[in-house]
DRENZA-306157 format. One record per residue: residue number from 1; x, y, z of N, C-alpha, C, O in turn. Coordinates in Angstrom, 2 decimals. Example, Ala and Ser with C-alpha at 12.3 -4.5 7.8 and 13.67 -1.06 7.14 Angstrom:
BEGIN
1 13.19 -5.69 7.80 12.30 -4.50 7.80 13.20 -3.30 7.80 14.24 -3.32 8.46 .
2 12.85 -2.25 7.08 13.67 -1.06 7.14 12.90 0.03 7.87 13.41 1.14 8.04 .
//
This chain:
BEGIN
1 -144.63 -115.12 -52.08 -144.62 -113.82 -53.03 -146.27 -113.57 -53.03 -147.02 -114.54 -53.06 .
2 -146.73 -112.37 -53.01 -148.20 -112.14 -53.20 -148.24 -111.73 -54.53 -147.37 -111.53 -55.38 .
3 -149.34 -111.65 -54.50 -150.16 -111.44 -56.08 -149.68 -109.91 -56.25 -149.37 -109.69 -57.42 .
4 -149.52 -108.72 -55.34 -148.97 -107.81 -55.91 -147.84 -107.53 -56.49 -147.47 -106.80 -57.42 .
5 -147.34 -108.31 -55.70 -145.22 -108.24 -55.63 -145.31 -109.34 -57.09 -144.33 -109.03 -57.77 .
6 -146.03 -110.36 -57.73 -145.92 -111.09 -59.10 -146.07 -109.87 -59.69 -145.13 -109.50 -60.40 .
7 -147.14 -109.06 -59.56 -147.87 -107.82 -60.84 -146.69 -107.11 -61.02 -146.29 -106.93 -62.17 .
8 -145.95 -106.60 -59.91 -144.75 -105.92 -59.93 -143.58 -106.34 -60.78 -142.93 -105.62 -61.53 .
9 -143.40 -107.89 -60.50 -142.44 -108.19 -61.09 -142.50 -108.57 -63.11 -141.64 -108.68 -63.99 .
10 -144.00 -108.65 -63.05 -144.46 -109.05 -64.53 -144.19 -107.22 -65.21 -143.56 -106.96 -66.24 .
11 -144.66 -106.49 -64.54 -144.54 -105.28 -64.89 -143.32 -104.72 -65.31 -143.23 -103.98 -66.28 .
12 -142.33 -105.09 -64.54 -140.88 -104.94 -64.53 -140.21 -105.43 -65.99 -139.37 -104.80 -66.63 .
13 -140.79 -106.67 -66.32 -140.26 -107.66 -67.06 -140.76 -106.84 -68.33 -139.94 -106.52 -69.18 .
14 -142.05 -106.53 -68.46 -142.70 -106.04 -69.55 -142.20 -104.88 -69.95 -142.16 -104.73 -71.17 .
15 -141.74 -103.86 -69.18 -141.30 -102.52 -69.47 -139.89 -102.71 -70.04 -139.52 -102.14 -71.07 .
16 -138.95 -103.75 -69.16 -137.61 -103.98 -69.89 -137.60 -104.38 -71.40 -136.78 -103.93 -72.20 .
17 -138.51 -105.21 -71.70 -138.81 -105.52 -72.98 -139.04 -104.58 -73.94 -138.48 -104.55 -75.03 .
18 -139.97 -103.70 -73.50 -140.45 -102.54 -74.29 -139.40 -101.43 -74.48 -139.37 -100.69 -75.46 .
19 -138.64 -101.38 -73.55 -137.31 -100.64 -73.85 -136.32 -101.02 -74.61 -135.56 -100.29 -75.24 .
20 -136.31 -102.37 -74.56 -135.29 -103.06 -75.44 -135.85 -102.77 -76.77 -135.05 -102.25 -77.55 .
21 -137.04 -102.99 -77.19 -137.61 -103.02 -78.50 -137.30 -101.37 -79.02 -136.90 -101.11 -80.16 .
22 -137.49 -100.61 -78.23 -137.25 -99.14 -78.42 -135.77 -98.88 -78.75 -135.44 -98.36 -79.81 .
23 -134.84 -99.27 -77.74 -133.60 -99.12 -78.33 -133.11 -99.64 -79.73 -132.34 -99.18 -80.58 .
24 -133.89 -100.86 -79.63 -133.32 -101.70 -81.08 -133.60 -100.85 -82.35 -132.80 -100.69 -83.27 .
25 -134.90 -100.29 -82.28 -135.30 -99.68 -83.38 -134.47 -98.13 -83.31 -134.28 -97.58 -84.40 .
26 -134.09 -97.59 -82.34 -133.05 -96.40 -82.55 -131.70 -96.83 -83.15 -131.13 -96.34 -84.12 .
27 -131.26 -97.95 -82.29 -129.81 -98.19 -82.87 -129.84 -98.61 -84.56 -128.92 -98.25 -85.30 .
28 -130.89 -99.34 -85.02 -131.06 -99.77 -86.44 -131.49 -98.32 -87.20 -131.13 -98.22 -88.37 .
29 -132.08 -97.42 -86.71 -132.43 -96.19 -87.19 -131.26 -95.21 -87.48 -131.20 -94.40 -88.41 .
30 -130.15 -95.51 -86.29 -128.82 -94.83 -86.40 -128.31 -95.24 -87.56 -128.06 -94.44 -88.45 .
31 -128.02 -96.93 -87.71 -127.42 -97.37 -88.74 -127.78 -97.37 -90.13 -126.97 -97.61 -91.03 .
32 -128.99 -97.10 -90.30 -129.53 -96.77 -91.51 -129.15 -95.19 -91.85 -128.90 -94.90 -93.02 .
33 -129.11 -94.23 -90.90 -128.75 -92.86 -91.11 -127.36 -93.16 -91.61 -127.17 -92.78 -92.77 .
34 -126.15 -93.87 -90.93 -124.91 -93.74 -91.35 -124.68 -94.36 -92.61 -123.70 -94.07 -93.29 .
35 -125.55 -95.23 -92.96 -125.78 -95.99 -94.36 -125.90 -95.06 -95.46 -125.26 -95.08 -96.50 .
36 -126.90 -94.16 -95.07 -126.93 -93.13 -95.83 -126.34 -91.84 -96.14 -126.51 -91.28 -97.22 .
37 -125.62 -91.33 -95.16 -124.75 -90.66 -95.08 -123.58 -90.92 -95.78 -123.17 -90.08 -96.57 .
38 -122.82 -92.26 -95.56 -121.92 -92.74 -96.41 -122.07 -92.95 -97.71 -121.15 -92.65 -98.47 .
39 -123.14 -93.44 -98.14 -123.40 -93.32 -99.74 -123.70 -91.91 -100.62 -123.52 -91.74 -101.83 .
40 -124.20 -91.00 -99.67 -124.14 -89.56 -99.89 -122.73 -89.07 -100.09 -122.45 -88.50 -101.14 .
41 -121.80 -89.27 -99.12 -120.62 -88.85 -99.19 -119.79 -89.65 -100.12 -118.73 -89.11 -100.43 .
42 -120.02 -90.82 -100.66 -119.43 -91.37 -101.55 -119.88 -91.08 -103.08 -119.16 -91.21 -104.07 .
43 -121.35 -90.63 -103.06 -121.68 -89.96 -104.20 -121.10 -88.65 -104.76 -120.67 -88.56 -105.91 .
44 -121.12 -87.59 -103.85 -120.74 -86.49 -104.05 -119.23 -85.79 -103.79 -118.82 -84.65 -103.56 .
45 -118.69 -87.00 -103.94 -116.94 -86.95 -103.32 -116.30 -86.28 -104.28 -115.31 -85.64 -103.94 .
46 -116.74 -86.25 -105.76 -115.99 -85.70 -106.94 -114.48 -86.33 -107.22 -113.57 -85.74 -107.79 .
47 -114.42 -87.88 -106.61 -113.14 -88.55 -106.77 -112.29 -88.12 -105.86 -111.14 -88.02 -106.27 .
48 -112.48 -87.81 -104.71 -111.46 -87.17 -103.73 -111.41 -88.72 -102.61 -112.30 -89.27 -101.96 .
49 -110.03 -89.02 -102.78 -109.82 -90.49 -101.89 -110.24 -90.27 -100.51 -110.82 -91.18 -99.92 .
50 -109.98 -89.06 -99.90 -110.22 -88.91 -98.53 -111.66 -89.11 -98.18 -111.99 -89.83 -97.24 .
51 -112.63 -88.41 -99.01 -114.03 -88.55 -98.88 -114.61 -89.79 -99.11 -115.44 -90.23 -98.31 .
52 -114.16 -90.59 -100.39 -114.61 -91.89 -100.46 -114.47 -93.03 -99.22 -115.22 -93.89 -98.74 .
53 -113.21 -92.59 -98.98 -112.74 -93.40 -97.62 -113.50 -93.54 -96.38 -113.83 -94.54 -95.74 .
54 -113.73 -92.23 -96.20 -114.72 -91.60 -94.81 -116.01 -92.28 -95.36 -116.54 -93.09 -94.59 .
55 -116.69 -92.07 -96.72 -118.17 -92.56 -96.82 -118.16 -94.00 -96.86 -119.25 -94.54 -96.66 .
56 -117.22 -94.71 -97.05 -117.05 -96.10 -96.79 -117.07 -96.83 -95.51 -117.72 -97.84 -95.24 .
57 -116.23 -96.14 -94.74 -116.09 -96.34 -93.36 -117.48 -96.21 -92.77 -117.93 -97.24 -92.28 .
58 -118.34 -95.02 -92.72 -119.24 -94.88 -92.49 -120.63 -95.89 -92.62 -121.47 -96.16 -91.76 .
59 -120.54 -96.29 -93.89 -121.19 -97.17 -94.53 -121.29 -98.51 -93.88 -122.31 -99.13 -93.58 .
60 -119.85 -98.91 -93.70 -119.68 -100.13 -92.95 -120.09 -100.02 -91.48 -120.30 -101.08 -90.89 .
61 -120.22 -98.95 -90.86 -120.36 -98.84 -89.28 -121.89 -98.83 -89.46 -122.54 -99.27 -88.51 .
62 -122.53 -98.42 -90.50 -124.23 -98.36 -90.54 -124.53 -100.00 -90.57 -125.18 -100.61 -89.72 .
63 -123.93 -100.54 -91.70 -124.20 -101.96 -91.64 -124.08 -102.97 -90.46 -124.72 -104.01 -90.27 .
64 -122.97 -102.34 -89.64 -122.52 -103.15 -88.49 -123.61 -103.15 -87.32 -123.80 -104.05 -86.50 .
65 -124.41 -101.64 -87.47 -125.21 -100.87 -86.29 -126.66 -101.83 -86.32 -127.31 -102.08 -85.31 .
66 -127.03 -102.37 -87.83 -128.11 -103.30 -87.79 -127.93 -104.60 -87.06 -128.83 -104.86 -86.28 .
67 -126.93 -105.49 -87.15 -127.00 -106.48 -86.30 -126.92 -106.34 -84.91 -127.65 -107.04 -84.20 .
68 -126.21 -105.60 -84.45 -125.76 -104.93 -83.23 -127.11 -104.84 -82.64 -127.25 -105.46 -81.58 .
69 -128.18 -104.17 -83.12 -129.44 -103.70 -82.50 -130.50 -105.02 -82.33 -131.33 -105.23 -81.45 .
70 -130.18 -105.72 -83.37 -130.97 -107.08 -83.30 -130.44 -107.84 -82.13 -131.24 -108.30 -81.31 .
71 -129.20 -108.02 -82.01 -128.29 -109.05 -80.98 -128.73 -108.16 -79.65 -129.10 -108.73 -78.62 .
72 -128.65 -106.74 -79.75 -129.15 -106.14 -78.40 -130.55 -106.81 -77.67 -130.63 -107.31 -76.55 .
73 -131.51 -106.67 -78.60 -132.85 -107.01 -78.25 -132.89 -108.52 -77.77 -133.54 -109.03 -76.86 .
74 -131.94 -109.14 -78.72 -132.08 -110.81 -78.38 -131.55 -110.98 -77.16 -132.22 -111.67 -76.39 .
75 -130.56 -110.56 -76.78 -129.82 -110.87 -75.45 -130.67 -110.17 -74.13 -130.77 -110.70 -73.03 .
76 -131.13 -109.09 -74.46 -132.04 -108.69 -73.26 -133.41 -109.42 -73.17 -133.91 -109.56 -72.05 .
77 -133.97 -109.85 -74.12 -134.99 -110.79 -73.94 -134.58 -112.09 -73.26 -135.16 -112.54 -72.27 .
78 -133.71 -112.56 -73.77 -133.19 -113.98 -73.03 -132.57 -113.74 -71.71 -132.49 -114.73 -70.99 .
79 -132.17 -112.77 -71.32 -131.77 -112.37 -69.79 -133.09 -112.17 -69.18 -133.19 -112.69 -68.07 .
80 -134.13 -111.57 -69.61 -135.09 -111.34 -68.86 -135.86 -112.52 -68.53 -136.39 -112.77 -67.45 .
81 -135.87 -113.43 -69.90 -136.79 -114.79 -69.37 -136.22 -115.64 -68.68 -136.90 -116.59 -68.29 .
82 -134.82 -115.55 -68.33 -134.08 -116.28 -67.27 -133.99 -115.67 -65.82 -133.31 -116.10 -64.88 .
83 -134.86 -114.53 -65.83 -134.75 -113.86 -64.69 -135.57 -114.42 -63.82 -136.56 -114.99 -64.30 .
84 -135.42 -114.41 -62.55 -136.47 -114.95 -61.63 -137.75 -113.72 -61.09 -137.57 -112.53 -61.34 .
85 -138.58 -114.03 -60.61 -139.78 -112.91 -60.48 -138.98 -112.48 -58.81 -139.08 -111.28 -58.51 .
86 -138.44 -113.13 -58.06 -137.77 -112.04 -56.94 -136.71 -111.14 -57.48 -136.49 -110.05 -56.94 .
87 -136.02 -111.57 -58.53 -134.89 -110.63 -58.73 -135.61 -109.55 -59.76 -134.88 -108.55 -59.80 .
88 -136.57 -109.42 -60.47 -137.57 -108.61 -61.34 -138.11 -107.79 -60.01 -137.94 -106.58 -59.92 .
89 -138.68 -108.45 -59.15 -139.20 -107.50 -57.85 -138.37 -107.05 -57.15 -138.80 -106.20 -56.36 .
90 -136.92 -107.33 -57.09 -136.03 -106.37 -56.42 -135.37 -105.20 -57.05 -134.95 -104.22 -56.44 .
91 -135.30 -105.42 -58.58 -134.95 -104.27 -59.08 -136.36 -103.51 -59.33 -136.08 -102.31 -59.37 .
92 -137.53 -103.67 -59.49 -138.73 -102.93 -59.59 -138.51 -102.15 -58.35 -138.37 -100.94 -58.52 .
93 -138.45 -102.58 -57.18 -138.45 -101.97 -56.00 -137.26 -100.98 -55.92 -137.50 -99.89 -55.39 .
94 -136.13 -101.19 -56.33 -135.07 -100.44 -56.40 -135.30 -98.83 -57.18 -134.99 -97.70 -56.81 .
95 -136.05 -99.37 -58.48 -135.95 -98.42 -59.16 -137.07 -97.40 -58.73 -136.93 -96.18 -58.82 .
96 -138.08 -97.95 -58.30 -139.35 -96.98 -57.74 -138.96 -96.49 -56.39 -139.52 -95.48 -55.97 .
97 -138.21 -97.00 -55.77 -138.16 -96.60 -54.48 -138.97 -97.19 -53.05 -139.05 -96.75 -51.90 .
98 -139.46 -98.26 -53.66 -140.42 -98.90 -52.73 -139.48 -99.90 -51.81 -138.53 -100.60 -52.17 .
99 -140.09 -99.71 -50.49 -139.33 -100.51 -49.41 -140.14 -101.82 -49.08 -139.72 -102.61 -48.23 .
//
């Protein structure tokens, strides 16, 4: 593997880690939004059991999204760290159509 190919492999790994960070932030923001929506529905429910129940479900979904986002990034980073440079190069070439 020459220096250019090694640079491509490193570039691929760096971009995947950056994308994983962006997706983790997106997943956590969705979770925070669901938590806020669930709390809002529970507060304005005027003691209607159905709306309180839906609000509680949204709250639990939002709470579960936060560890899910962290787990996603941890798993991607672990997979990228264990990936060989040859595999990273092969994926980079496939994405960008390099022969």
